[in-house]
C-alpha positions in Angstrom: 12.2 33.8 57.6 10.9 36.7 55.7 14.1 38.3 55.3 15.9 35.1 53.4 12.2 34.9 51.0 13.0 38.8 50.7 16.7 38.6 49.4 15.2 35.1 47.3 12.7 37.2 45.7 14.9 39.9 44.4 16.6 37.7 42.3 13.7 36.0 40.8 13.2 36.4 36.7 10.1 35.7 34.7 12.2 32.3 33.9 13.1 31.5 37.0 10.6 28.5 37.6 10.6 27.3 34.4 14.7 27.0 34.6 14.0 25.2 37.8 11.7 22.5 36.5 14.1 22.1 33.7 17.4 21.7 36.1 15.1 19.4 38.2 13.8 17.0 35.3 16.6 17.7 32.9 19.9 18.3 34.8 22.1 16.0 31.9 21.5 19.0 29.6 22.8 21.7 31.7 26.7 22.1 31.2 29.7 24.1 33.1 28.9 25.8 36.3 25.0 24.9 35.6 23.9 27.9 34.3 24.4 26.9 30.3 21.4 24.7 28.9 22.9 22.5 25.8 19.8 23.5 23.1 21.4 20.9 20.4 21.8 18.2 22.7 18.0 18.4 23.6 17.1 18.9 20.1 18.7 16.0 19.2 17.0 13.7 22.0 13.6 15.1 20.5 14.6 14.1 16.9 15.5 10.5 18.5 12.4 10.0 20.0 10.8 11.6 16.6 8.8 14.0 18.1 8.3 16.9 15.6 9.2 20.3 16.8 6.8 23.4 16.0 7.7 26.9 15.2 4.3 28.3 14.8 1.5 28.1 17.2 -1.5 29.7 19.3 0.2 31.9 22.1 -1.6 33.5 25.4 -0.3 36.6 25.8 -1.5 39.7 27.8 -0.2 42.7 29.6 1.6 41.3 33.2 2.4 37.8 31.6 5.7 38.1 32.6 5.4 39.7 35.9 2.4 36.9 36.7 5.2 34.5 35.5 7.6 36.0 37.7 5.4 35.5 40.7 5.2 31.8 40.3 9.1 31.4 41.5 8.5 33.3 44.2 8.7 32.8 48.2 5.9 33.9 50.5 6.7 36.8 52.5 4.4 36.5 55.2 3.9 34.5 58.2 1.3 31.5 59.3 -0.5 32.2 62.4 -2.5 29.8 64.3 -6.1 30.4 65.8 -4.4 28.4 68.9 -7.8 28.4 70.8 -10.0 27.1 68.0 -7.3 24.7 67.2 -7.1 22.9 70.9 -10.8 22.2 70.9 -10.9 18.4 70.9 -12.9 18.2 67.3 -10.2 20.5 65.9 -7.0 19.0 67.4 -6.3 16.1 65.0 -8.6 16.8 62.1 -7.1 16.8 58.4 -9.5 19.8 57.2 -8.0 23.0 57.1 -8.9 27.2 56.8 -6.8 29.8 56.1 -7.5 33.1 56.2 -5.4 35.5 53.9 -4.6 36.2 50.4 -4.7 32.6 48.6 -1.5 33.5 46.4 0.3 33.7 49.8 -1.1 30.3 50.9 -0.5 28.6 47.7 3.6 29.2 48.0 3.1 28.5 51.4 1.9 24.6 50.9 4.7 24.0 47.8 6.5 22.4 50.6 4.1 20.4 52.7 1.8 19.5 50.1 3.3 19.5 46.8 2.0 16.5 44.8 -0.6 15.6 47.8 -4.0 17.0 46.2 -6.4 14.6 44.3 -9.1 17.2 43.8 -9.0 21.5 43.1 -12.4 23.0 42.9 -12.6 26.8 42.6 -15.2 29.3 42.2 -12.8 32.5 40.8 -13.8 35.7 40.2 -16.1 35.8 37.2 -14.9 39.4 36.1 -18.0 40.6 34.8 -17.9 44.2 36.1 -20.7 43.7 38.4 -19.1 40.9 40.8 -16.6 43.2 42.5 -13.6 41.8 41.0 -10.5 44.4 40.6 -6.7 43.1 40.5 -6.0 43.2 44.1 -2.5 42.1 44.2 -0.2 45.3 44.8 3.1 45.5 42.5 5.7 44.0 44.9 8.6 45.9 43.4 8.5 49.8 42.5 8.8 51.1 39.3 13.1 51.1 39.2 12.7 47.6 40.1 10.4 46.7 37.3 12.2 48.6 34.6 14.5 46.8 35.5 13.2 43.2 35.8 11.5 43.1 32.6 13.5 46.0 30.6 10.5 48.4 30.2 10.0 51.3 28.7 8.3 54.0 30.1 5.4 53.3 28.5 5.3 49.3 28.9 5.8 50.2 32.5 2.7 52.3 32.5 0.5 49.6 30.4 1.6 47.1 33.7 0.8 49.5 36.3 -2.5 50.1 34.5 -4.3 46.9 35.3 -3.6 47.6 39.1 -7.4 48.2 40.7 -8.8 47.4 36.9 -11.2 44.6 35.9 -9.5 44.2 32.5 -9.0 40.7 30.8 -5.7 41.3 31.3 -6.1 42.2 35.2 -7.8 38.7 35.3 -5.3 37.0 33.7 -2.2 38.4 35.5 -4.4 37.8 39.0 -5.0 34.1 37.9 -2.0 32.7 36.0 0.6 32.7 38.9 -2.2 31.2 41.1 -3.2 28.1 38.6 0.4 27.4 37.9 1.0 27.0 41.7 -2.1 24.9 42.3 -0.9 22.6 39.5 2.2 21.8 41.4 0.0 20.7 44.3 -1.8 18.1 42.6 -0.9 14.7 42.5 -0.1 12.9 39.1 -3.8 12.0 38.5 -5.3 14.9 40.1 -7.9 16.9 38.9 -9.0 20.7 38.6 -11.9 22.3 38.3 -13.1 25.7 37.8 -16.5 27.3 37.4 -16.9 30.2 34.9 -19.2 32.0 32.8 -18.6 33.2 29.4 -16.9 36.3 30.8 -13.2 34.7 30.9 -14.5 31.3 29.7 -12.2 31.9 26.4 -8.9 33.2 28.5 -9.5 30.9 31.2 -9.2 27.8 28.5 -6.3 29.5 26.8 -4.6 29.9 30.1 -5.3 26.3 31.2 -3.8 24.8 27.7 -0.6 27.0 28.6 0.0 25.7 32.4 -1.7 22.3 32.0 -0.7 21.2 28.5 -3.8 21.0 25.8 -3.6 17.2 25.9 -4.9 17.1 30.0 -7.6 19.1 29.0 -11.0 16.4 29.9 -14.2 18.4 29.2 -16.2 21.8 29.9 -19.3 20.9 31.7 -22.2 22.9 31.0 -24.1 23.4 34.1 -28.1 24.6 33.1 -29.1 26.7 36.5 -31.3 29.7 36.6 -31.9 32.3 34.4 -30.2 35.8 34.8 -32.2 38.7 35.2 -32.4 41.4 32.0 -31.6 39.4 29.4 -30.8 40.9 25.8 -32.3 38.6 23.0 -30.8 35.6 24.8 -31.8 34.4 28.3 -28.4 33.4 29.8 -28.8 30.4 32.4 -25.6 28.7 32.3 -22.1 28.4 33.3 -19.2 26.5 32.9 -16.9 23.9 35.0 -13.8 23.7 32.6 -12.1 20.0 33.9 -8.2 19.3 33.2 -5.9 16.9 34.9 -2.5 17.2 36.1 -1.2 14.0 33.7 -3.6 12.4 31.3 -1.9 9.2 31.2 -1.7 9.0 35.1 -5.5 10.1 34.9 -6.1 7.2 32.1 -5.3 4.4 35.3 -8.1 6.1 37.7 -11.0 4.4 37.9 -13.9 7.6 37.8 -17.6 7.8 37.7 -20.2 7.9 40.1 -23.0 5.2 41.5 -25.9 6.9 40.5 -27.8 7.6 44.0 -31.2 5.3 42.4 -29.0 2.6 41.6 -29.8 0.8 45.0 -33.7 1.3 44.8 -34.0 0.3 41.6 -32.4 -2.7 41.9 -34.5 -3.2 45.0 -37.8 -2.3 43.0 -37.4 -5.4 40.4 -36.3 -7.9 42.6 -38.2 -11.1 42.2 -39.8 -9.9 38.7 -39.1 -11.8 35.5 -37.0 -10.2 33.3 -40.0 -9.3 30.8 -42.0 -7.7 33.9 -38.9 -6.1 35.2 -38.5 -4.3 31.8 -42.1 -3.0 31.9 -41.8 -1.6 35.7 -38.7 0.3 34.5 -39.9 1.8 31.9 -42.7 2.7 33.9 -40.8 4.2 37.0 -38.8 6.1 34.4 -41.5 8.1 33.2 -43.6 8.7 36.3 -40.3 9.9 38.3 -39.5 12.4 35.3 -36.5 10.1 34.6 -36.9 9.4 30.8 -34.0 12.4 30.1 -31.3 11.4 32.9 -28.8 9.0 32.6 -30.6 6.5 34.7 -33.1 5.8 32.4 -30.8 4.2 29.6 -31.0 1.2 32.1 -33.8 -0.4 30.7 -33.0 -3.9 29.6 -32.6 -6.7 32.2 -31.3 -10.3 31.6 -30.4 -13.2 34.3 -27.2 -11.0 35.4 -29.3 -7.8 35.9 -30.1 -4.1 34.8 -27.9 -3.0 31.9 -28.1 -0.8 29.0 -26.1 -1.3 25.9 -23.5 1.2 23.9 -22.2 1.1 20.3 -19.0 -1.3 19.9 -17.5 1.1 16.7 -14.8 3.3 17.5 -15.7 6.9 17.5 -11.8 7.9 16.4 -12.4 6.1 13.4 -9.4 4.2 13.6 -10.3 0.4 15.2 -9.7 -2.7 13.6 -11.6 -4.2 10.8 -11.4 -7.9 11.1 -14.4 -10.4 10.7 -15.8 -12.0 14.0 -18.3 -14.0 14.6 -21.8 -14.0 16.0 -22.5 -17.0 17.9 -25.9 -16.5 17.4 -26.2 -17.1 13.9 -22.4 -19.0 13.4 -22.3 -16.5 10.9 -19.8 -13.0 10.4 -20.8 -9.8 12.0 -21.3 -6.8 9.9 -17.9 -4.9 10.5 -18.4 -1.4 12.1 -17.4 1.8 8.8 -15.1 3.0 11.9 -13.7 -0.1 13.1 -14.3 -2.2 16.2 -13.9 -0.2 19.0 -11.6 -3.2 20.8 -9.3 -5.3 19.9 -10.1 -9.4 19.4 -8.4 -10.3 22.8 -10.9 -7.4 24.8 -13.6 -9.1 22.4 -13.0 -12.5 23.3 -12.9 -11.6 27.1 -16.5 -10.1 26.9 -17.8 -12.7 24.9 -16.8 -15.2 27.6 -18.2 -12.7 30.1 -21.5 -12.6 28.4 -20.7 -8.3 28.1 -22.1 -8.7 24.3 -25.4 -8.3 23.2 -25.7 -9.8 19.4 -28.0 -9.4 16.6 -30.4 -11.6 15.1 -29.6 -10.7 11.8 -26.5 -9.7 9.8 -27.8 -6.2 8.6 -27.1 -5.0 12.6 -24.1 -4.4 14.7 -23.5 -6.2 18.5 -23.4 -3.8 21.2 -21.8 -3.7 24.6 -23.5 -4.5 28.0 -23.0 -2.5 30.9 -24.6 -3.4 34.2 -26.4 -1.2 36.8 -24.9 -2.8 40.3 -22.4 -1.2 42.5 -19.6 -2.1 41.0 -19.8 -0.3 37.5 -19.5 3.5 37.3 -20.9 6.1 35.1 -18.7 9.0 34.4 -19.8 12.5 34.5 -22.3 14.1 31.5 -21.2 17.5 30.0 -24.7 19.2 30.5 -25.7 19.0 33.5 -28.7 20.8 35.5 -28.4 22.3 39.4 -30.6 25.5 40.7 -28.7 27.8 42.2 -31.6 29.0 44.6 -31.9 25.7 46.3 -28.1 26.6 47.7 -29.6 30.0 48.3 -32.3 28.5 50.4 -29.9 26.2 52.1 -27.7 28.9 53.5 -30.4 31.7 54.5 -31.8 28.5 56.7 -28.4 27.5 57.9 -28.2 31.7 59.3 -31.3 31.7 60.8 -33.4 33.1 58.0 -30.9 35.5 57.0 -29.3 36.1 53.7 -25.8 36.8 54.7 -24.1 35.7 51.3 -25.1 36.7 47.5 -24.8 33.6 45.0 -23.8 30.8 47.1 -22.3 27.7 44.6 -24.6 24.9 44.6 -23.7 22.2 47.1 -25.3 19.5 44.7 -23.0 20.6 42.4 -19.7 20.2 44.3 -21.0 16.8 45.6 -21.8 15.8 42.0 -18.4 16.7 40.7 -16.7 14.8 44.0 -18.8 11.6 43.5 -16.9 11.6 39.9 -13.9 11.0 41.0 -14.5 7.9 43.2 -12.1 8.2 45.5 -13.8 8.7 49.4 -10.3 9.6 50.5 -10.2 12.5 48.5 -7.8 15.6 49.6 -9.5 18.4 48.1 -8.4 22.0 47.5 -10.7 25.3 47.2 -8.7 28.4 47.6 -11.9 30.6 46.6 -13.3 29.7 49.3 -16.3 32.1 49.3 -19.2 30.8 52.0 -17.5 27.7 52.4 -20.0 25.4 50.0 -16.8 22.9 49.3 -16.8 22.2 53.1 -20.0 21.6 53.8 -20.5 19.4 50.3 -17.4 17.3 51.8 -19.3 16.4 55.1 -22.3 15.7 53.8 -20.8 13.4 51.3 -18.8 11.8 53.7 -22.2 11.3 55.6 -23.8 9.6 52.9 -20.9 7.2 51.6 -19.1 6.8 54.9 -16.1 8.9 53.1 -12.8 10.1 54.9 -12.5 13.1 52.2 -11.0 16.3 53.5 -10.8 19.9 52.2 -8.1 22.9 52.6 -10.0 25.9 52.2 -8.5 29.5 51.5 -10.7 32.7 51.9 -9.3 36.6 51.7 -10.4 38.2 54.7 -12.1 40.6 52.3 -13.9 43.5 54.2 -17.8 43.8 54.3 -17.9 47.0 55.0 -16.3 50.7 53.6 -15.6 53.8 55.8 -16.5 57.2 54.9 -16.6 60.5 56.8 -19.9 59.1 58.1 -17.9 56.2 59.8 -18.5 52.6 58.8 -21.1 51.8 55.6 -21.8 48.0 54.4 -20.8 47.5 50.9 -23.4 46.3 48.7 -24.8 42.8 48.9 -23.3 42.6 52.0 -25.6 44.8 54.2 -27.1 41.6 56.2 -23.9 40.5 57.2 -22.3 43.6 58.3 -25.7 44.1 60.3 -25.1 41.0 62.2 -21.4 41.7 63.1 -19.3 40.0 60.7 -16.3 42.0 59.4 -15.1 40.2 56.4 -16.2 37.0 54.4 -13.7 34.6 56.0 -15.9 35.1 59.1 -18.7 34.1 57.4 -16.7 31.2 55.7 -15.1 30.5 59.3 -18.9 30.4 61.1 -20.7 28.2 58.1 -18.5 25.3 58.4 -19.0 25.6 62.1 -23.1 25.3 61.7 -23.2 22.9 58.7 -20.9 20.6 60.9 -24.1 20.3 63.2 -26.1 18.8 60.7 -24.2 15.8 60.0 -23.4 12.9 62.1 -20.0 13.0 64.4 -18.5 10.0 63.1 -17.5 11.7 60.4 -14.3 14.6 60.3 -16.5 17.8 61.2 -13.4 19.8 62.9 -11.3 22.1 61.1 -7.7 23.8 61.9 -7.8 28.0 61.3 -5.1 29.3 60.3 -4.4 33.6 59.4 -1.7 34.5 56.9 -0.6 37.6 57.3 2.2 40.3 55.9 4.1 42.5 58.2 3.5 46.1 58.1 6.2 48.1 56.1 7.6 49.6 59.8 8.4 45.9 60.9 10.0 45.2 57.4 12.0 48.3 58.0 13.3 46.9 61.7 14.2 44.0 59.8 16.0 45.6 57.3 17.9 47.5 59.7 18.6 44.5 61.9 22.3 44.8 61.9 22.0 48.0 63.9 19.9 46.9 66.3 21.0 47.0 70.1 20.8 43.4 71.7 17.8 44.1 74.0 15.3 44.1 71.2 16.2 40.9 70.1 13.0 39.7 71.8 10.8 42.1 69.6 12.0 40.2 66.4 9.8 37.2 68.4 7.3 39.6 69.9 6.4 41.3 66.4 4.7 38.0 64.7 2.9 37.9 67.6 -1.2 37.7 66.8 -1.6 41.1 68.8 1.2 42.8 66.8 -0.1 41.1 63.3 -3.7 42.3 64.3 -5.4 38.9 63.9 -7.5 37.4 66.4 -6.1 34.8 68.2 -3.6 34.2 71.3 -1.0 32.7 69.4 2.7 34.4 70.4 5.6 35.4 67.7 7.3 31.6 68.8 3.9 29.9 68.0 3.9 32.1 64.5 7.5 31.3 63.4 7.3 27.6 64.3 4.1 27.0 62.6 5.6 28.9 59.4 8.7 26.9 59.6 7.2 23.6 60.3 5.2 23.6 56.7 8.3 25.6 55.2 10.5 22.5 56.3 7.5 20.1 54.7 6.0 18.8 58.3 2.0 19.0 57.5 0.2 21.0 60.7 -1.2 17.8 62.0 2.9 16.7 62.5 3.3 16.5 66.6 5.9 19.4 67.9 7.8 18.5 70.9 8.8 20.9 73.5 12.5 19.7 74.6 14.1 21.4 77.7 17.4 22.4 77.1 18.7 23.6 81.2 15.5 25.8 81.0 15.9 26.6 77.9 12.7 25.7 75.7 13.8 24.4 71.9 11.4 22.6 69.6 11.6 19.0 68.0 10.1 17.5 65.4 9.4 14.4 64.5 13.1 13.5 65.9 14.7 14.9 62.3 14.9 18.8 63.5 15.5 20.9 66.9 14.1 24.4 66.3 15.9 27.3 68.7 14.0 30.5 68.2 13.9 32.1 71.5 17.2 34.2 73.0 19.1 33.2 75.9 21.4 30.9 74.7 25.0 30.7 76.1 27.9 28.6 76.2 26.1 25.8 78.6 23.3 25.3 76.8 25.8 24.5 74.0 27.8 21.8 76.1 24.4 20.5 77.2 22.8 19.8 74.0 26.0 18.3 72.2 26.2 16.1 75.3 22.5 15.0 74.5 23.5 14.7 71.1 26.8 12.8 71.6 25.5 10.5 74.1 22.1 9.4 71.9 19.7 11.1 74.5 18.8 13.6 71.7 19.0 12.3 67.7 18.0 15.0 65.1 19.8 15.7 61.9 19.3 19.1 61.6 19.3 22.4 63.8 17.5 25.4 62.6 18.1 28.5 65.0 16.3 32.0 64.5 19.2 34.4 63.7 18.0 37.5 65.2 17.7 35.8 68.5 21.8 34.6 68.2 24.9 36.8 68.1 27.9 36.0 65.9 30.1 34.4 69.2 26.8 31.8 70.3 26.3 30.9 66.8 29.9 30.0 66.2 30.5 28.4 69.3 27.4 26.1 68.2 28.6 25.4 65.0 32.3 24.7 66.1 31.2 22.1 69.1 28.9 20.5 66.5 31.6 19.6 64.2 33.3 17.5 67.3 30.2 14.7 67.2 30.9 11.4 65.1 27.4 12.1 63.3 27.1 14.9 61.5 24.5 17.3 62.6 23.6 20.6 60.1 23.2 24.1 61.5 21.1 26.4 59.8 20.4 29.9 60.4 17.5 31.6 59.5 16.2 35.5 59.2 
């Protein structure tokens, strides 16, 4: 489990992940033993498809880039410990919502097998690297100096440069921190999936360069400007905005999605003009927009009314100046329409469909252009705007009220902002990932949104167990900004996340999924790593300790999970099962084995003997038990027991794979 991954990680190179992708998608260009890439053949295919090669371009370079690329290809060196008592509560047992406590890089590595290409939307609010937000490169280098030298061919001076980012808040340290996380997150998105990242001016430019490299420039959608509360102590200009950087995984797949939101006033406006004549309805709409201060809102564009409803008009010329310039008839006058200077925005076939459906508003004279109608009804969606306004104070006040008037968390994200972004997706069953969960705003936003529109969205949240205190010679002291949380007994940010989700769930109805499963992702300490490395020298009576070392008690997390619970939870995700997959116990002569979906049988506990092998093979041979793979925990099985089981399985008519893990 850990040892296998540690051995794998020792052989990872900065380009290992890239080579792996090439082998997966372009195996025909590898020759010989599969390690030689035929570049000429590859270039020849590009030429056949009229793809131009470029030798120069804008590149993102930073200290630690090769190290961060190496991290992308590494496997987790941690285990997943279930919060057993919490997860057994009725509302949590079948919940699709997940909360992880731990390093988000390790969690993203764990999720690669079970959740790859399954996430619809990622929203994150990472550290802004302002110098005041507490960010300093937090990841410990996973290799010693000699390993770093040999892996990257570093000189002493280059080694010092890489190590200089540790514990620092430089641009390079921020990029080294973010690059592997964004790269792994991309793999979790489905082909039409969207990633939205909140950021401010400190790292906005670097974020764009990094996203262009990881996602590709063509997959950039927009940079939304969020006008919010002005910051204190301005110099010349009072900064009141942040950004939400939006990319998709595959722009071609994304074009097939019907994105946008139905405006919340849609229903009210339609009801308000019901029974009025078209001219009366238009007057009523103008008065309503003015009275409610909506003249700058997109909804105020819907100010025209005909027999088919309320509508707005938009231009029919091509913004790219590449549209057709054929002549088209105005049915009102029977004459040719004026041809737009930039060409028509649509071809003649679509134009004729719009004419038939009465979706074009024609002018009464030939010197004016026609326009396209868009109706305000429940089937018409408005896409998001690139400039939006949300006040952060509202979220601060809401969180204060949720925690009985206490300011427990500094600068929580706007619930309304996240709801707005999720509404644009137009997917009521979206699976949303937030691996910088903070106070848990994303979870509450999803619950509120599901209640409002009967949605079935669910979330995966990750929050580091970052301490809200520090220790000096006088004892424990609260970190700046965390005084209230510390006074109330919270020891780390993830505890606030956990509690907020529970409290917020009480504010919505029980018709939606208000539960969540909770897991701790923990790396084992050096003492147990040494035990793993020295396994071959261990005595037989220590085998049980190789299970107990993964218990919640030994890993120092607040759970009742034993070592077997941790191992099977970690393995089910490794083997591409999700956290709701049923786990069944199988009794083999009083030996407890674990079966998942009739596909895999896990043998974790010690105490296996010849009689168990015989009984298992009989069950398999007679069809009482059907599995494709048997996975055994190598520390619990000696060579003799393993070999005996291996030989016995070969006697079966149906092949059953035996996999040994450490």
